[in-house]
Backbone as XML, in Angstrom:
<?xml version="1.0"?>
<chain id="A" units="angstrom">
  <residue number="1" name="MET">
    <atom name="N" x="71.844" y="151.239" z="97.325"/>
    <atom name="CA" x="72.904" y="150.575" z="98.089"/>
    <atom name="C" x="72.930" y="149.607" z="98.396"/>
  </residue>
  <residue number="2" name="LYS">
    <atom name="N" x="71.845" y="149.499" z="99.534"/>
    <atom name="CA" x="71.674" y="147.896" z="100.487"/>
    <atom name="C" x="71.162" y="147.001" z="98.783"/>
  </residue>
  <residue number="3" name="GLN">
    <atom name="N" x="70.759" y="147.470" z="97.596"/>
    <atom name="CA" x="70.713" y="145.952" z="96.686"/>
    <atom name="C" x="71.838" y="145.857" z="96.197"/>
  </residue>
  <residue number="4" name="LYS">
    <atom name="N" x="73.305" y="146.311" z="96.182"/>
    <atom name="CA" x="74.459" y="146.203" z="95.834"/>
    <atom name="C" x="74.931" y="145.373" z="97.136"/>
  </residue>
  <residue number="5" name="LEU">
    <atom name="N" x="74.643" y="145.519" z="97.612"/>
    <atom name="CA" x="75.170" y="145.155" z="98.685"/>
    <atom name="C" x="75.048" y="143.001" z="98.760"/>
  </residue>
  <residue number="6" name="VAL">
    <atom name="N" x="73.683" y="143.136" z="98.571"/>
    <atom name="CA" x="73.189" y="141.685" z="98.732"/>
    <atom name="C" x="73.383" y="141.308" z="97.625"/>
  </residue>
  <residue number="7" name="LEU">
    <atom name="N" x="73.396" y="141.924" z="96.293"/>
    <atom name="CA" x="73.490" y="140.904" z="94.958"/>
    <atom name="C" x="75.245" y="140.799" z="95.213"/>
  </residue>
  <residue number="8" name="LEU">
    <atom name="N" x="76.357" y="141.079" z="95.972"/>
    <atom name="CA" x="77.315" y="141.284" z="96.051"/>
    <atom name="C" x="77.556" y="139.871" z="97.132"/>
  </residue>
  <residue number="9" name="THR">
    <atom name="N" x="76.961" y="140.499" z="98.255"/>
    <atom name="CA" x="76.728" y="138.607" z="99.044"/>
    <atom name="C" x="76.791" y="137.703" z="98.078"/>
  </residue>
  <residue number="10" name="VAL">
    <atom name="N" x="75.272" y="137.796" z="97.618"/>
    <atom name="CA" x="75.275" y="136.431" z="97.223"/>
    <atom name="C" x="75.723" y="135.807" z="96.042"/>
  </residue>
  <residue number="11" name="SER">
    <atom name="N" x="76.843" y="136.728" z="95.512"/>
    <atom name="CA" x="77.787" y="136.591" z="94.392"/>
    <atom name="C" x="79.023" y="135.903" z="95.266"/>
  </residue>
  <residue number="12" name="LEU">
    <atom name="N" x="78.929" y="136.317" z="96.012"/>
    <atom name="CA" x="80.270" y="135.953" z="96.720"/>
    <atom name="C" x="80.077" y="134.707" z="96.950"/>
  </residue>
  <residue number="13" name="PHE">
    <atom name="N" x="79.315" y="133.834" z="98.354"/>
    <atom name="CA" x="78.443" y="132.755" z="98.564"/>
    <atom name="C" x="78.488" y="131.772" z="96.694"/>
  </residue>
  <residue number="14" name="GLY">
    <atom name="N" x="78.146" y="132.474" z="96.154"/>
    <atom name="CA" x="77.522" y="131.212" z="94.700"/>
    <atom name="C" x="79.729" y="130.961" z="94.307"/>
  </residue>
  <residue number="15" name="PHE">
    <atom name="N" x="79.686" y="132.283" z="94.359"/>
    <atom name="CA" x="81.564" y="131.757" z="93.818"/>
    <atom name="C" x="82.035" y="130.601" z="94.995"/>
  </residue>
  <residue number="16" name="ILE">
    <atom name="N" x="82.180" y="130.984" z="95.990"/>
    <atom name="CA" x="82.600" y="130.076" z="97.204"/>
    <atom name="C" x="82.255" y="128.563" z="97.249"/>
  </residue>
  <residue number="17" name="TYR">
    <atom name="N" x="80.458" y="128.392" z="96.678"/>
    <atom name="CA" x="79.918" y="126.906" z="96.676"/>
    <atom name="C" x="80.788" y="126.916" z="95.320"/>
  </residue>
  <residue number="18" name="ALA">
    <atom name="N" x="80.898" y="127.216" z="94.794"/>
    <atom name="CA" x="81.170" y="126.718" z="93.239"/>
    <atom name="C" x="83.037" y="126.232" z="92.988"/>
  </residue>
  <residue number="19" name="LYS">
    <atom name="N" x="83.578" y="126.779" z="93.339"/>
    <atom name="CA" x="85.064" y="126.801" z="94.138"/>
    <atom name="C" x="85.348" y="125.255" z="95.005"/>
  </residue>
  <residue number="20" name="ALA">
    <atom name="N" x="84.619" y="125.642" z="96.082"/>
    <atom name="CA" x="84.549" y="124.488" z="96.998"/>
    <atom name="C" x="84.243" y="122.891" z="96.020"/>
  </residue>
  <residue number="21" name="TYR">
    <atom name="N" x="83.574" y="123.114" z="95.163"/>
    <atom name="CA" x="83.344" y="121.574" z="94.398"/>
    <atom name="C" x="83.581" y="121.451" z="92.881"/>
  </residue>
  <residue number="22" name="THR">
    <atom name="N" x="84.888" y="121.727" z="92.727"/>
    <atom name="CA" x="85.793" y="122.271" z="91.842"/>
    <atom name="C" x="86.745" y="121.839" z="91.412"/>
  </residue>
  <residue number="23" name="GLY">
    <atom name="N" x="87.280" y="120.841" z="90.995"/>
    <atom name="CA" x="89.074" y="121.286" z="90.441"/>
    <atom name="C" x="90.034" y="120.176" z="91.962"/>
  </residue>
  <residue number="24" name="GLY">
    <atom name="N" x="91.096" y="119.595" z="91.341"/>
    <atom name="CA" x="91.770" y="119.326" z="92.638"/>
    <atom name="C" x="91.786" y="118.481" z="93.583"/>
  </residue>
  <residue number="25" name="PRO">
    <atom name="N" x="92.308" y="118.141" z="94.509"/>
    <atom name="CA" x="92.226" y="116.501" z="95.262"/>
    <atom name="C" x="91.524" y="116.681" z="95.804"/>
  </residue>
  <residue number="26" name="GLY">
    <atom name="N" x="90.346" y="116.079" z="96.520"/>
    <atom name="CA" x="89.424" y="116.666" z="97.284"/>
    <atom name="C" x="88.728" y="117.051" z="97.040"/>
  </residue>
  <residue number="27" name="ASP">
    <atom name="N" x="87.677" y="116.859" z="95.730"/>
    <atom name="CA" x="87.063" y="117.658" z="94.911"/>
    <atom name="C" x="86.084" y="116.928" z="94.759"/>
  </residue>
  <residue number="28" name="GLY">
    <atom name="N" x="85.580" y="115.994" z="95.579"/>
    <atom name="CA" x="84.638" y="115.225" z="95.616"/>
    <atom name="C" x="83.787" y="114.386" z="94.492"/>
  </residue>
  <residue number="29" name="LYS">
    <atom name="N" x="84.760" y="114.182" z="93.943"/>
    <atom name="CA" x="84.283" y="113.678" z="92.478"/>
    <atom name="C" x="83.652" y="113.071" z="92.875"/>
  </residue>
  <residue number="30" name="LYS">
    <atom name="N" x="82.641" y="112.122" z="92.161"/>
    <atom name="CA" x="82.242" y="110.825" z="92.266"/>
    <atom name="C" x="83.520" y="109.797" z="91.641"/>
  </residue>
  <residue number="31" name="ASP">
    <atom name="N" x="84.042" y="108.556" z="92.690"/>
    <atom name="CA" x="84.511" y="107.256" z="91.797"/>
    <atom name="C" x="86.210" y="108.464" z="92.124"/>
  </residue>
  <residue number="32" name="GLU">
    <atom name="N" x="85.703" y="109.132" z="93.263"/>
    <atom name="CA" x="87.210" y="108.740" z="93.289"/>
    <atom name="C" x="88.152" y="109.238" z="94.822"/>
  </residue>
  <residue number="33" name="LEU">
    <atom name="N" x="88.919" y="108.383" z="94.667"/>
    <atom name="CA" x="90.108" y="108.390" z="96.208"/>
    <atom name="C" x="91.459" y="109.370" z="96.244"/>
  </residue>
  <residue number="34" name="ASN">
    <atom name="N" x="91.496" y="109.934" z="96.908"/>
    <atom name="CA" x="92.493" y="111.096" z="97.289"/>
    <atom name="C" x="93.245" y="111.489" z="98.364"/>
  </residue>
  <residue number="35" name="GLY">
    <atom name="N" x="93.805" y="111.881" z="98.604"/>
    <atom name="CA" x="94.758" y="112.336" z="100.037"/>
    <atom name="C" x="95.538" y="113.121" z="99.802"/>
  </residue>
  <residue number="36" name="PHE">
    <atom name="N" x="96.671" y="113.180" z="100.757"/>
    <atom name="CA" x="97.923" y="113.683" z="101.085"/>
    <atom name="C" x="98.589" y="112.858" z="102.078"/>
  </residue>
  <residue number="37" name="VAL">
    <atom name="N" x="99.869" y="113.277" z="101.731"/>
    <atom name="CA" x="100.978" y="111.914" z="102.386"/>
    <atom name="C" x="102.242" y="113.016" z="102.628"/>
  </residue>
  <residue number="38" name="MET">
    <atom name="N" x="101.873" y="113.181" z="104.479"/>
    <atom name="CA" x="103.143" y="113.778" z="104.939"/>
    <atom name="C" x="103.865" y="113.003" z="105.959"/>
  </residue>
  <residue number="39" name="HIS">
    <atom name="N" x="104.768" y="113.924" z="106.095"/>
    <atom name="CA" x="105.649" y="113.482" z="107.058"/>
    <atom name="C" x="105.532" y="112.921" z="108.605"/>
  </residue>
  <residue number="40" name="ALA">
    <atom name="N" x="105.808" y="112.046" z="108.451"/>
    <atom name="CA" x="105.050" y="111.569" z="110.563"/>
    <atom name="C" x="105.460" y="112.857" z="111.804"/>
  </residue>
  <residue number="41" name="GLU">
    <atom name="N" x="106.536" y="113.062" z="111.415"/>
    <atom name="CA" x="106.984" y="114.268" z="112.485"/>
    <atom name="C" x="106.900" y="115.491" z="112.577"/>
  </residue>
  <residue number="42" name="THR">
    <atom name="N" x="107.134" y="116.115" z="111.236"/>
    <atom name="CA" x="107.286" y="117.290" z="110.541"/>
    <atom name="C" x="106.104" y="118.019" z="110.509"/>
  </residue>
  <residue number="43" name="LYS">
    <atom name="N" x="105.108" y="116.789" z="109.743"/>
    <atom name="CA" x="104.193" y="117.153" z="109.235"/>
    <atom name="C" x="103.946" y="117.689" z="107.910"/>
  </residue>
  <residue number="44" name="LYS">
    <atom name="N" x="105.434" y="117.475" z="106.916"/>
    <atom name="CA" x="105.510" y="118.734" z="106.348"/>
    <atom name="C" x="104.977" y="117.585" z="104.988"/>
  </residue>
  <residue number="45" name="PRO">
    <atom name="N" x="104.600" y="118.032" z="104.181"/>
    <atom name="CA" x="103.740" y="117.379" z="102.411"/>
    <atom name="C" x="105.329" y="116.695" z="101.917"/>
  </residue>
  <residue number="46" name="LEU">
    <atom name="N" x="105.082" y="115.615" z="101.630"/>
    <atom name="CA" x="105.695" y="114.378" z="100.993"/>
    <atom name="C" x="105.433" y="114.351" z="99.437"/>
  </residue>
  <residue number="47" name="LYS">
    <atom name="N" x="106.684" y="115.432" z="98.421"/>
    <atom name="CA" x="106.795" y="115.213" z="97.178"/>
    <atom name="C" x="107.377" y="113.911" z="96.927"/>
  </residue>
  <residue number="48" name="ASP">
    <atom name="N" x="106.845" y="113.001" z="95.623"/>
    <atom name="CA" x="107.287" y="112.413" z="94.844"/>
    <atom name="C" x="107.000" y="110.926" z="95.622"/>
  </residue>
  <residue number="49" name="VAL">
    <atom name="N" x="106.206" y="110.557" z="95.997"/>
    <atom name="CA" x="105.701" y="109.043" z="97.157"/>
    <atom name="C" x="104.585" y="108.325" z="95.198"/>
  </residue>
  <residue number="50" name="SER">
    <atom name="N" x="105.117" y="107.367" z="95.674"/>
    <atom name="CA" x="105.058" y="105.929" z="94.511"/>
    <atom name="C" x="103.473" y="105.532" z="95.440"/>
  </residue>
  <residue number="51" name="VAL">
    <atom name="N" x="102.263" y="106.201" z="95.157"/>
    <atom name="CA" x="100.914" y="105.144" z="95.415"/>
    <atom name="C" x="100.243" y="104.344" z="94.288"/>
  </residue>
  <residue number="52" name="THR">
    <atom name="N" x="100.431" y="103.379" z="94.993"/>
    <atom name="CA" x="99.800" y="102.134" z="93.729"/>
    <atom name="C" x="98.339" y="101.373" z="94.239"/>
  </residue>
  <residue number="53" name="ALA">
    <atom name="N" x="97.514" y="101.663" z="93.567"/>
    <atom name="CA" x="96.270" y="100.854" z="94.366"/>
    <atom name="C" x="95.821" y="99.507" z="93.019"/>
  </residue>
  <residue number="54" name="ILE">
    <atom name="N" x="96.392" y="98.354" z="94.091"/>
    <atom name="CA" x="96.174" y="97.099" z="93.443"/>
    <atom name="C" x="94.446" y="97.078" z="93.448"/>
  </residue>
  <residue number="55" name="LEU">
    <atom name="N" x="93.556" y="96.215" z="92.963"/>
    <atom name="CA" x="91.949" y="96.062" z="92.780"/>
    <atom name="C" x="92.548" y="94.029" z="92.386"/>
  </residue>
  <residue number="56" name="LEU">
    <atom name="N" x="92.268" y="93.352" z="93.772"/>
    <atom name="CA" x="92.053" y="91.810" z="94.271"/>
    <atom name="C" x="92.486" y="91.511" z="92.506"/>
  </residue>
  <residue number="57" name="SER">
    <atom name="N" x="91.678" y="91.898" z="91.165"/>
    <atom name="CA" x="92.033" y="91.090" z="90.301"/>
    <atom name="C" x="93.451" y="91.728" z="89.882"/>
  </residue>
  <residue number="58" name="LYS">
    <atom name="N" x="94.513" y="91.841" z="90.725"/>
    <atom name="CA" x="95.340" y="92.314" z="90.538"/>
    <atom name="C" x="95.537" y="93.284" z="89.165"/>
  </residue>
  <residue number="59" name="LYS">
    <atom name="N" x="95.209" y="94.393" z="89.120"/>
    <atom name="CA" x="94.940" y="95.138" z="87.852"/>
    <atom name="C" x="95.482" y="96.505" z="88.987"/>
  </residue>
  <residue number="60" name="GLU">
    <atom name="N" x="96.291" y="97.037" z="88.487"/>
    <atom name="CA" x="97.225" y="98.314" z="88.780"/>
    <atom name="C" x="97.007" y="100.031" z="88.360"/>
  </residue>
  <residue number="61" name="LYS">
    <atom name="N" x="97.110" y="101.218" z="89.205"/>
    <atom name="CA" x="96.697" y="102.225" z="89.490"/>
    <atom name="C" x="97.826" y="102.637" z="89.506"/>
  </residue>
  <residue number="62" name="ILE">
    <atom name="N" x="99.247" y="103.960" z="89.392"/>
    <atom name="CA" x="100.101" y="104.794" z="89.957"/>
    <atom name="C" x="99.977" y="105.811" z="90.100"/>
  </residue>
  <residue number="63" name="VAL">
    <atom name="N" x="100.045" y="106.335" z="91.145"/>
    <atom name="CA" x="100.354" y="107.655" z="91.081"/>
    <atom name="C" x="101.228" y="108.668" z="92.029"/>
  </residue>
  <residue number="64" name="ILE">
    <atom name="N" x="101.388" y="109.791" z="91.331"/>
    <atom name="CA" x="102.894" y="110.281" z="91.900"/>
    <atom name="C" x="102.223" y="110.707" z="92.975"/>
  </residue>
  <residue number="65" name="THR">
    <atom name="N" x="102.488" y="111.840" z="94.066"/>
    <atom name="CA" x="102.178" y="113.038" z="94.529"/>
    <atom name="C" x="103.007" y="113.682" z="94.645"/>
  </residue>
  <residue number="66" name="GLU">
    <atom name="N" x="102.283" y="114.937" z="94.148"/>
    <atom name="CA" x="102.296" y="116.424" z="93.847"/>
    <atom name="C" x="103.133" y="117.102" z="95.009"/>
  </residue>
  <residue number="67" name="GLU">
    <atom name="N" x="103.606" y="118.505" z="94.489"/>
    <atom name="CA" x="105.073" y="119.137" z="95.548"/>
    <atom name="C" x="104.318" y="119.283" z="96.798"/>
  </residue>
  <residue number="68" name="ASP">
    <atom name="N" x="102.639" y="119.374" z="96.727"/>
    <atom name="CA" x="101.989" y="119.923" z="98.485"/>
    <atom name="C" x="101.351" y="118.000" z="98.921"/>
  </residue>
  <residue number="69" name="GLY">
    <atom name="N" x="102.065" y="117.217" z="98.026"/>
    <atom name="CA" x="101.649" y="115.912" z="99.229"/>
    <atom name="C" x="100.625" y="115.332" z="98.435"/>
  </residue>
  <residue number="70" name="SER">
    <atom name="N" x="99.916" y="115.604" z="98.051"/>
    <atom name="CA" x="98.634" y="115.368" z="97.252"/>
    <atom name="C" x="98.590" y="114.346" z="96.147"/>
  </residue>
  <residue number="71" name="TYR">
    <atom name="N" x="97.641" y="113.478" z="95.913"/>
    <atom name="CA" x="97.473" y="113.052" z="95.363"/>
    <atom name="C" x="96.074" y="112.631" z="95.323"/>
  </residue>
  <residue number="72" name="ALA">
    <atom name="N" x="95.447" y="112.062" z="93.681"/>
    <atom name="CA" x="94.308" y="111.693" z="93.353"/>
    <atom name="C" x="94.255" y="110.612" z="92.075"/>
  </residue>
  <residue number="73" name="PHE">
    <atom name="N" x="93.486" y="109.493" z="92.566"/>
    <atom name="CA" x="92.682" y="108.738" z="91.813"/>
    <atom name="C" x="91.553" y="108.564" z="91.344"/>
  </residue>
  <residue number="74" name="ASP">
    <atom name="N" x="91.298" y="109.393" z="90.388"/>
    <atom name="CA" x="90.117" y="109.182" z="90.046"/>
    <atom name="C" x="89.335" y="108.059" z="88.873"/>
  </residue>
  <residue number="75" name="GLU">
    <atom name="N" x="88.133" y="107.641" z="89.161"/>
    <atom name="CA" x="87.384" y="106.642" z="88.283"/>
    <atom name="C" x="87.913" y="105.266" z="88.670"/>
  </residue>
  <residue number="76" name="LEU">
    <atom name="N" x="87.800" y="104.827" z="90.055"/>
    <atom name="CA" x="88.035" y="103.758" z="90.525"/>
    <atom name="C" x="86.967" y="102.947" z="90.347"/>
  </residue>
  <residue number="77" name="LYS">
    <atom name="N" x="87.538" y="101.857" z="89.671"/>
    <atom name="CA" x="86.385" y="100.542" z="89.615"/>
    <atom name="C" x="85.765" y="100.193" z="90.562"/>
  </residue>
  <residue number="78" name="PRO">
    <atom name="N" x="84.367" y="100.051" z="91.091"/>
    <atom name="CA" x="83.936" y="99.572" z="92.781"/>
    <atom name="C" x="84.796" y="98.561" z="93.111"/>
  </residue>
  <residue number="79" name="GLY">
    <atom name="N" x="85.378" y="97.978" z="94.155"/>
    <atom name="CA" x="86.009" y="96.386" z="94.549"/>
    <atom name="C" x="86.913" y="96.851" z="95.760"/>
  </residue>
  <residue number="80" name="ILE">
    <atom name="N" x="87.581" y="95.954" z="96.431"/>
    <atom name="CA" x="88.854" y="95.786" z="97.485"/>
    <atom name="C" x="90.058" y="96.408" z="96.836"/>
  </residue>
  <residue number="81" name="TYR">
    <atom name="N" x="90.689" y="97.208" z="97.658"/>
    <atom name="CA" x="92.131" y="97.503" z="96.895"/>
    <atom name="C" x="92.907" y="97.554" z="98.000"/>
  </residue>
  <residue number="82" name="LYS">
    <atom name="N" x="94.183" y="97.578" z="97.271"/>
    <atom name="CA" x="95.880" y="97.349" z="98.492"/>
    <atom name="C" x="95.918" y="98.875" z="97.730"/>
  </residue>
  <residue number="83" name="PHE">
    <atom name="N" x="96.909" y="99.786" z="98.603"/>
    <atom name="CA" x="97.417" y="100.518" z="98.255"/>
    <atom name="C" x="98.814" y="100.689" z="98.983"/>
  </residue>
  <residue number="84" name="ILE">
    <atom name="N" x="99.300" y="100.888" z="98.610"/>
    <atom name="CA" x="101.564" y="101.069" z="98.695"/>
    <atom name="C" x="101.649" y="102.540" z="98.592"/>
  </residue>
  <residue number="85" name="PHE">
    <atom name="N" x="102.368" y="102.906" z="99.629"/>
    <atom name="CA" x="103.001" y="104.467" z="99.429"/>
    <atom name="C" x="104.515" y="103.997" z="99.706"/>
  </residue>
  <residue number="86" name="GLU">
    <atom name="N" x="105.171" y="104.666" z="98.709"/>
    <atom name="CA" x="106.615" y="104.268" z="98.722"/>
    <atom name="C" x="107.172" y="105.514" z="97.753"/>
  </residue>
  <residue number="87" name="LYS">
    <atom name="N" x="108.186" y="105.197" z="98.704"/>
    <atom name="CA" x="109.353" y="106.641" z="99.115"/>
    <atom name="C" x="110.661" y="106.427" z="99.444"/>
  </residue>
  <residue number="88" name="THR">
    <atom name="N" x="111.789" y="106.639" z="98.928"/>
    <atom name="CA" x="113.343" y="106.192" z="99.261"/>
    <atom name="C" x="113.368" y="106.583" z="100.084"/>
  </residue>
  <residue number="89" name="GLY">
    <atom name="N" x="113.995" y="106.023" z="101.240"/>
    <atom name="CA" x="114.332" y="106.014" z="103.185"/>
    <atom name="C" x="113.224" y="106.691" z="103.459"/>
  </residue>
  <residue number="90" name="TYR">
    <atom name="N" x="112.310" y="106.312" z="103.071"/>
    <atom name="CA" x="110.726" y="106.067" z="103.874"/>
    <atom name="C" x="110.561" y="104.950" z="104.283"/>
  </residue>
  <residue number="91" name="LYS">
    <atom name="N" x="109.726" y="104.142" z="105.375"/>
    <atom name="CA" x="109.027" y="103.223" z="105.174"/>
    <atom name="C" x="108.221" y="102.592" z="104.580"/>
  </residue>
  <residue number="92" name="THR">
    <atom name="N" x="107.278" y="101.468" z="103.479"/>
    <atom name="CA" x="106.752" y="101.272" z="103.580"/>
    <atom name="C" x="105.454" y="100.958" z="103.969"/>
  </residue>
  <residue number="93" name="ILE">
    <atom name="N" x="104.146" y="101.991" z="103.331"/>
    <atom name="CA" x="102.967" y="102.161" z="103.793"/>
    <atom name="C" x="102.344" y="101.243" z="103.020"/>
  </residue>
  <residue number="94" name="ILE">
    <atom name="N" x="101.552" y="100.211" z="103.869"/>
    <atom name="CA" x="100.370" y="99.340" z="103.266"/>
    <atom name="C" x="99.138" y="99.514" z="104.149"/>
  </residue>
  <residue number="95" name="LYS">
    <atom name="N" x="97.926" y="99.903" z="103.234"/>
    <atom name="CA" x="96.729" y="99.383" z="103.487"/>
    <atom name="C" x="96.014" y="98.563" z="102.462"/>
  </residue>
  <residue number="96" name="GLU">
    <atom name="N" x="95.094" y="97.931" z="103.626"/>
    <atom name="CA" x="95.047" y="96.509" z="102.560"/>
    <atom name="C" x="93.158" y="96.868" z="103.444"/>
  </residue>
  <residue number="97" name="LYS">
    <atom name="N" x="92.564" y="96.070" z="101.876"/>
    <atom name="CA" x="90.999" y="95.521" z="102.094"/>
    <atom name="C" x="90.156" y="97.089" z="102.026"/>
  </residue>
  <residue number="98" name="VAL">
    <atom name="N" x="90.761" y="98.472" z="101.750"/>
    <atom name="CA" x="89.951" y="99.564" z="101.267"/>
    <atom name="C" x="89.072" y="98.849" z="100.479"/>
  </residue>
  <residue number="99" name="VAL">
    <atom name="N" x="87.867" y="99.487" z="100.288"/>
    <atom name="CA" x="86.285" y="99.485" z="99.710"/>
    <atom name="C" x="86.433" y="100.741" z="99.208"/>
  </residue>
  <residue number="100" name="SER">
    <atom name="N" x="86.001" y="100.551" z="97.721"/>
    <atom name="CA" x="85.537" y="101.783" z="96.529"/>
    <atom name="C" x="84.569" y="101.675" z="96.601"/>
  </residue>
  <residue number="101" name="LYS">
    <atom name="N" x="83.351" y="102.488" z="96.539"/>
    <atom name="CA" x="81.867" y="102.537" z="96.423"/>
    <atom name="C" x="82.012" y="103.358" z="94.867"/>
  </residue>
  <residue number="102" name="THR">
    <atom name="N" x="80.944" y="102.744" z="94.481"/>
    <atom name="CA" x="80.478" y="103.407" z="93.097"/>
    <atom name="C" x="79.970" y="105.163" z="93.696"/>
  </residue>
  <residue number="103" name="ASP">
    <atom name="N" x="80.052" y="106.013" z="93.295"/>
    <atom name="CA" x="79.532" y="107.230" z="93.209"/>
    <atom name="C" x="79.965" y="107.208" z="94.561"/>
  </residue>
  <residue number="104" name="GLU">
    <atom name="N" x="81.021" y="107.377" z="95.057"/>
    <atom name="CA" x="81.291" y="108.109" z="96.132"/>
    <atom name="C" x="82.965" y="108.194" z="96.184"/>
  </residue>
  <residue number="105" name="ALA">
    <atom name="N" x="83.023" y="109.734" z="96.949"/>
    <atom name="CA" x="84.447" y="110.048" z="97.172"/>
    <atom name="C" x="85.111" y="109.302" z="98.391"/>
  </residue>
  <residue number="106" name="PHE">
    <atom name="N" x="86.290" y="109.565" z="98.602"/>
    <atom name="CA" x="87.003" y="109.085" z="99.514"/>
    <atom name="C" x="88.262" y="109.636" z="99.574"/>
  </residue>
  <residue number="107" name="GLN">
    <atom name="N" x="88.520" y="109.979" z="100.832"/>
    <atom name="CA" x="89.857" y="110.812" z="100.862"/>
    <atom name="C" x="90.679" y="109.576" z="102.520"/>
  </residue>
  <residue number="108" name="MET">
    <atom name="N" x="92.424" y="109.549" z="101.957"/>
    <atom name="CA" x="93.444" y="108.853" z="102.814"/>
    <atom name="C" x="94.427" y="109.691" z="102.782"/>
  </residue>
  <residue number="109" name="ASN">
    <atom name="N" x="95.092" y="109.729" z="104.073"/>
    <atom name="CA" x="95.488" y="110.864" z="104.470"/>
    <atom name="C" x="96.529" y="109.986" z="104.791"/>
  </residue>
  <residue number="110" name="ILE">
    <atom name="N" x="97.858" y="110.016" z="104.681"/>
    <atom name="CA" x="99.170" y="108.913" z="104.747"/>
    <atom name="C" x="100.311" y="109.991" z="105.665"/>
  </residue>
  <residue number="111" name="GLU">
    <atom name="N" x="100.691" y="109.500" z="107.095"/>
    <atom name="CA" x="101.731" y="109.755" z="107.646"/>
    <atom name="C" x="103.197" y="108.572" z="107.194"/>
  </residue>
  <residue number="112" name="MET">
    <atom name="N" x="104.234" y="109.057" z="106.520"/>
    <atom name="CA" x="105.500" y="108.958" z="106.533"/>
    <atom name="C" x="106.152" y="108.158" z="107.375"/>
  </residue>
  <residue number="113" name="ILE">
    <atom name="N" x="107.448" y="107.437" z="107.742"/>
    <atom name="CA" x="107.748" y="107.527" z="108.811"/>
    <atom name="C" x="109.469" y="107.335" z="107.896"/>
  </residue>
  <residue number="114" name="GLU">
    <atom name="N" x="110.198" y="107.562" z="108.176"/>
    <atom name="CA" x="111.906" y="108.034" z="107.755"/>
    <atom name="C" x="112.411" y="106.824" z="108.160"/>
  </residue>
  <residue number="115" name="SER">
    <atom name="N" x="113.375" y="105.609" z="107.230"/>
    <atom name="CA" x="114.128" y="104.573" z="107.440"/>
    <atom name="C" x="115.061" y="105.073" z="107.482"/>
  </residue>
  <residue number="116" name="ASN">
    <atom name="N" x="115.659" y="104.530" z="108.628"/>
    <atom name="CA" x="117.521" y="104.578" z="108.784"/>
    <atom name="C" x="118.209" y="103.264" z="109.179"/>
  </residue>
  <residue number="117" name="ASP">
    <atom name="N" x="117.117" y="102.183" z="109.062"/>
    <atom name="CA" x="117.262" y="101.115" z="108.805"/>
    <atom name="C" x="117.674" y="100.524" z="107.255"/>
  </residue>
  <residue number="118" name="PHE">
    <atom name="N" x="118.812" y="99.208" z="107.661"/>
    <atom name="CA" x="118.891" y="99.198" z="105.965"/>
    <atom name="C" x="118.278" y="97.543" z="106.060"/>
  </residue>
  <residue number="119" name="ASP">
    <atom name="N" x="117.712" y="96.923" z="105.296"/>
    <atom name="CA" x="117.158" y="95.365" z="105.481"/>
    <atom name="C" x="118.553" y="94.549" z="104.866"/>
  </residue>
  <residue number="120" name="ILE">
    <atom name="N" x="118.016" y="93.623" z="106.416"/>
    <atom name="CA" x="119.445" y="92.379" z="106.130"/>
    <atom name="C" x="119.064" y="91.544" z="105.733"/>
  </residue>
  <residue number="121" name="VAL">
    <atom name="N" x="119.418" y="90.900" z="104.692"/>
    <atom name="CA" x="119.264" y="89.506" z="104.110"/>
    <atom name="C" x="120.412" y="89.170" z="104.404"/>
  </residue>
  <residue number="122" name="PRO">
    <atom name="N" x="120.266" y="87.446" z="104.653"/>
    <atom name="CA" x="120.725" y="86.794" z="105.096"/>
    <atom name="C" x="122.112" y="85.911" z="103.781"/>
  </residue>
  <residue number="123" name="SER">
    <atom name="N" x="123.600" y="86.222" z="103.978"/>
    <atom name="CA" x="123.877" y="86.074" z="103.365"/>
    <atom name="C" x="123.507" y="84.050" z="102.561"/>
  </residue>
  <residue number="124" name="PRO">
    <atom name="N" x="123.548" y="84.405" z="101.065"/>
    <atom name="CA" x="123.115" y="82.404" z="100.881"/>
    <atom name="C" x="125.004" y="81.413" z="101.722"/>
  </residue>
  <residue number="125" name="PHE">
    <atom name="N" x="125.651" y="82.110" z="101.769"/>
    <atom name="CA" x="126.748" y="80.967" z="102.421"/>
    <atom name="C" x="126.075" y="80.683" z="103.786"/>
  </residue>
  <residue number="126" name="SER">
    <atom name="N" x="125.538" y="81.138" z="104.751"/>
    <atom name="CA" x="125.381" y="81.027" z="105.728"/>
    <atom name="C" x="124.513" y="79.985" z="105.962"/>
  </residue>
  <residue number="127" name="PHE">
    <atom name="N" x="123.813" y="79.409" z="105.297"/>
    <atom name="CA" x="123.243" y="77.972" z="105.354"/>
    <atom name="C" x="123.980" y="77.225" z="104.504"/>
  </residue>
  <residue number="128" name="ALA">
    <atom name="N" x="125.517" y="77.401" z="104.295"/>
    <atom name="CA" x="125.987" y="75.883" z="104.215"/>
    <atom name="C" x="126.362" y="75.641" z="105.370"/>
  </residue>
  <residue number="129" name="VAL">
    <atom name="N" x="126.327" y="74.120" z="104.683"/>
    <atom name="CA" x="126.202" y="73.046" z="106.185"/>
    <atom name="C" x="128.024" y="72.339" z="106.224"/>
  </residue>
  <residue number="130" name="VAL">
    <atom name="N" x="128.250" y="72.782" z="107.067"/>
    <atom name="CA" x="130.315" y="72.451" z="107.258"/>
    <atom name="C" x="130.303" y="71.288" z="107.895"/>
  </residue>
  <residue number="131" name="LYS">
    <atom name="N" x="131.013" y="70.221" z="107.844"/>
    <atom name="CA" x="131.333" y="69.216" z="107.973"/>
    <atom name="C" x="132.534" y="68.532" z="108.325"/>
  </residue>
</chain>
């Protein structure tokens, strides 16, 4: 009986260890950047947020957040990135000078604020000179 209990315990720990290092955002893969996007006030996950990674060489990679607010970029080349988080009805979040290193996983969680404001663009007629 004691041997079975020890075998069961070792098997359970092996399963938990294997599960912790496989699959999904935050799985610790090399050259990966991942995270979650959530509402700043309610802390609920936001789906369908466009996340753009721009390398200084102007190469872009875009992903969309999942139902649980998660996103992941696999195999990002080492370098300095700018990340842009965009969703209609929310203020755009820009994170600049994010360094991606070889063989390192990195997690970046973002909270987005609803935007009730409209961007006011001046009328082209307001610059007319009246004499």
